[in-house]
N, C-alpha and C positions, 0 to 999 in steps of 0.2 A: 730473453726469449719468453713468450707468454705461455700460458697453460696449454692452449690448443696445440701449439707447436711442439711442446714437450710430449704431449700425448701421442702426437703423430710420429715423432721420432722414436718413442718407446715401441710403438707398434712395428715400425720399419726394422728396428733392431731385433725384435722378437721374430719377425719374418725371416731374418738372416740366421736364426738359430741361437742367438744369445740367450743366456739365462737371465732371470730377473735380477740376480746379484750383479751380473756383468753389465746389464742395462743401467742399473742404479749407479754403478761406478762411472759409466760413460757419461751419463747426463747429469751427474752430481746430485742425485736424489736418493732418499732412503728406499729400501726394498718395499716398504709398506706403501709409499707414494707410487712407486712403479706399478705395484699390484692394482692400485686404485685407477691409475691411468689406463692400464690394459683392460680393465672392466668397463670403462666408460667409452661411449661413442663420441668421437670428435664432432663438435657442433660449430656452427658459424659464429663468427665474432659478433658480439652484441654491441651495437652502437648506443651511445647514451641517448635517452629519450628526452626530447625537448618539449617543453610545455607549449600549448596553443591557446589562443584567445577563446577558442570555442569549447575548451575543456570544461569550464564551469557550467556550460549549458547542455552538455552531452546527455545527462540524465533526463532533462526535460524533452530534448529532441527525440531521444530513444522512446520515451513513453508515448509521445504524440504519434510517432511512426508505427509503434506496435498497435495502436488503436486504428490507425489509418495509414498504411504504407504509401498511399498515393497522395498524401497531404501536400498541398501546393508549396513549393520551396520558397517562392517569393513571399507568400503570406507568413511562412515560418520565419524567414529572415526579418520581416517587419516586427513579428512578435518578440523575438529575442533581442532585437535592437532597442525596443522600448524598455527593456529591463536591464540594459547595460552592456550588451554585446557591441564591441567596437571593431571587430575584425571584418574581413572582406566576405562577401556572399559566396565567393568561390571556395573559400576554406570551409564554410558551413556546408556547401553542397557536396564537397568531397566526403565529409563525414556522413551526410545523409545517404550518399550512394553506398557507403560501407554498411550502414545499418540495413538499408533495403536489401542488399545482397545477402546479408546474414539471415534476414527474415525469409528470403526466397528459398535458401538452401536448408533452412532449419528443418530438422526432422519433425514430422507431425505425428505425435503419439496418439493413437486411437484411445478414446476413453468412453466409458459407458455412462450414459446419462441416468441419473436417478429417476425413479418413477414420478411422473407428472411434472418434472422440472421443465422440460423443453419440448417444443414442436418446431418443425422446420417447414417452410413454405416456399413454393416455386411454381412456375408455369411450364407446361409442355406445349409446344407449338406443333400443329399438324399441317400448316400451310393452307392453301385454298382447297376446299372440299364442297361437294354439292350436299347441302344440309337443308332439310325441309323444302326441297324443290328449287333452291337457288344457290348460286356459287357464293361462298363467303369464307372468311378465314375462321379456322377452328382452333380452339385452345382448350387446355385442361388445367384447372386449378388443382394443386396437390398439396395437402397438409399431412405430415407424418409425425406421430408422437415418437420422441427420441428413445424412450425406454422399450416400449412394446413393439415399435415399428408398425403399429396399426395405422392405416392410411385412409384419408378421405379424398375422393376425386369428384370434380364437377366439371362437365364439359360446357363451354360457353362459346359465343361468337364474338365476344368482346374481352378486352384485357385492361379496361380502364379502372379508375379508382373505385367507382361505385360497385362495379362487378367484383373487384377484389374484396371489398368490405362485406358485400352480401354473401360471398362464398365463405368468409370467415364465420358468419352467423350460422350458416348451414353446417359447417364443420363442427362447431361447438355443440350444436344440437345432436349431430351424429355421434359424437363421442360421449355426450351426456355430461360434459364438464369442460373446464378451461385449464390449459397448462399455465405454469407460472411465467414463462417467457416464450416468445416466438422469434425464430431466427429467419432473417430475410437476406437476399443478396442485394444487388444495386437497383432493383426495380423502382422506376420513377414514381409509380403510383403509391409507393410506400415511404420512400425517403427522398429528400430534396436537399440541395446545397444551402447552407446558411451563409451569412456575410463573411465568415472566417474560412470558408472553403471546406467546411465539414458537413458530412451527410447527417441530417436530422430527420426524424419521423415527420410526415406531413400532419397538418392540423387535423384532418379527418381520421388518419390512423391513430393519432393520439386520443381523439374523442372515442374511437372504438376501444382502445386499450383501457381508457379510464372506465368506460361502461362495463367492460368485462374483467377489469382488474388483472391485466397481464402486462409484462414488460416487453416492448418491441425492441429487438436487437438486430444489428446489421453485421453480417459475417465479414471477415477481413477480405480486402481486395486481393485477387489472385490466390485465394485460399479456398477453392471450392470444396476441399475435403472437410472443411468445418461444417458443411451441411451435406455431408456425404450420404446420410440416410435418405433424404428426399431425392437426391440425385439418383441413387440406386433404384428407388421406387419409380421414378420417372422413366429410367431406362427399361425397367421391367414392364411398365405400362406400354411403352412403345414397341417392345419386342414380343410381348406375350398377349396382351389384350388387343392391341390395334390390328394385328394380322387376322384376328377372328372376325373383324368387321369387313374384310375384303369381300366385295361383291354384294354387300348389303345396301339397301336404300337407307341412307342415314337421316336421322332426325335427332334433335337434342333430347327429346323425351326417351327415345329408344336407347341412345347412348348412355344416358344417365341411369336408366333402369338396368341395362346390362352390366355397367361397370360396378354397380352395387353388388350384383350377384357374383361377379368376378372377384371383388374384394372379399366377400364372405368365404369364397373357396380358398383363397390364398391365406386367409387368417387362420385356417385350420391346419395348414402345412407347417412342419417343423422348420424353424429358421436354420440357415446353414451354420451360423456361428454358435447356435445354442441347441440344446436338446428339447426346447420348448417351442410351441407355436406362438404366433402373435396373439391369438385368443387367450392362451394361458397367461402370457405376460400382461395382457391388458386387464385381466381379472384382478391383478394386484395393483395395476396403475389407476384404474378408474376411481376407486374410493378416495384417492389422493388428489384427484383433479378438483379445481375450484368449482363451487356450486354456480350453476347458471342463474343469472338475474331473473327477476319476475317478468320482464319484458325484453323483447329482442331489439337490438340496435337498429335504428332506421337508417338504412344505407341507400335509400332511393335517390335518384337524380332529382334535383330541385330546379325547376325552370320557371322564372317569372314571366307572365304573359299578360298582355293588355286585352280587355274585352271591348270589341268593336260595337258600332251602333246597332248591329243586328243581334247583339247579345251573344256573340260567339268568340271563341279563341281558336287559334290556328297552331297545329303541331304536326310536323312531318307531312305537310301538304294537306292534312285532314282538318276539318273544322268541327268543333263541338260546342253545343249551347251551354250557357250558364244562366242562372236566374237573372232577369233583366235589371235588378237593383245594382248589379255590378258593371253596367254599361259605363265605359269611360274610366274604369278603375283597373288596378293591377291585382291579379290573383297569382297563386303559386300552384304549379302542376308538379306533383311528385310521381315519378315513374319507376317502377320496380325494374332493375337492370337485368333480372333473370326471367322476366315474363312480360306480358303486355298489359299488366294491371296498372291502373293509374288512379290518382286521387287529387281532387281540387281542394285547395285551402284558401280561406279568406282570413282576415285578421283575427276572427273569433273562433277559427277551427275549421274542421272538414265540411265541405259543401256537398261533395258527391264522390262515389267510387264507381269506376266503370272500366271496361276493357277497351284498349286502344285498337283502332283499325290498322291494317297493315300499312307500314310506312310507304309513302308515295302513291297511295290508292286514291287520293283526292276525293274522299268521301265527306258527306255533310251529315252530321249526326245531330238531330234536334230531339231533345228529351221531351216527352209529352207534357210534363208539368211546366217546363219552361215555355212551351208554346202557348199554353193558356194564360200564364202570367204576362207574357209579352203582348198577347192580344188585349188583355185588360188594360195594360199600360197605354197602348196606342189608342184605345177607345177613350180612356180618361184624358189623354192629351188632346184629342180632337174636340171633346166636349168642352175642355177648358178654353180652347181657342174660340169655339162657337159662342161661349158665354160672354166673351169680351164685347162690350157695347161700342158701336161706332157713333161718334158725335153727330147729332142731327143737323147741325148747322153746316156741316161740310157737304159739298156737292160731289166731290170726287171720293166715292166710297172705297174704291180699290186701293186708294193711296194709303188707307189706314187699316186695311185687313192684314192681320198677322198670319202669314202663311208659313207653315213649317216645311222646310225643304228637306226631303228624305230621298235617299237613293232608291231607284226602282227595285233594286235587289232586296231591299229591306222587306218588301211585301211578298217576296217569293215563297215564304214559308206558308202563306195562306193559299197559294196557287197549287195546282196539281203539277208536281215535278218529282223526279227520282231523288230519293234521299234514304238514309238509313234511319229507321225508326226503332227506338229502343224503349221497351216497357220495363220499368223497374218494379 
């Protein structure tokens, strides 16, 4: 009779009214042992634990899954097979499922971030709205400092990588410094898959991080509470600020002006979990933020464009002139994602800064200095042709005249036609 059976028998005899001495005599054990049996709860019989081929690799698997619970099992199987695992993939997958379940039900203990240690970033989507007179998707970039909960919000109509990076630069200026690390979720503009199936920061995000000296980190999959501070701010933005815009004629300028005032007001209110306001906590946090670099990171879109025979480039259906020396060559157009400001670059640096026309307007912008340079070039070309001598011995003169073939549209800039004229 095993221990569990004796314990059960002792309890049954006790229930019948037998004393510990009588129970000891009945089951053939000492009274001390009987007392021990009666104090313990009977448990299930333990089966011997057999070893598994995956056992030596469990620490490695667990560590990988802690960093990324959705790590691809096929890739994980290939990795451990290369270092000696000879078991079946099904055995490994069974253990992976156990680890993922433990991670899913693991209690998340709330912790307070030390000052200047971390910021959290996310987007708030508002769907389609009428903004600046036209229907477009509306978003809000949100960055929250972990210690003080002080937030920065910027409304945009795009959610691409250039916009994300440009909003970072504005947030750092707003805070007057840079946190040591920034936490992101699975946004594709910030992180991308590598060849091993792991999310890694994009090249452009890494360039931004190096420029401002912070560490980009990705929160765990299915663990939104790890960035709960920004999630709560986003919820408050949608429930408290956005209803105030009901009935207003929306514009990006108006939204971004009003949201700054709204942030200033909530910064002065005491936080629910503390007796202090965001402003009071930020006073301690700001001196510990990293110092801003001397220049802002260039987050602009870079678009390579060819210069046509009319000395113009095309962008968003509009045409803009460039100096005629660039005809037939490539230049780079850099566009600010948060405004309509643009700049043209050649191999040796900036050629011109200007404001873009509305997308789809089909405008033709010829800068005055380009007009004069192009006129001089065409005069020079004609004179060069005229100076070419025709051999006297030839009777057919037209056979040897070098005639430059040019599109009629090329002379349109000297004719009277509607165009946008910009004086610098």
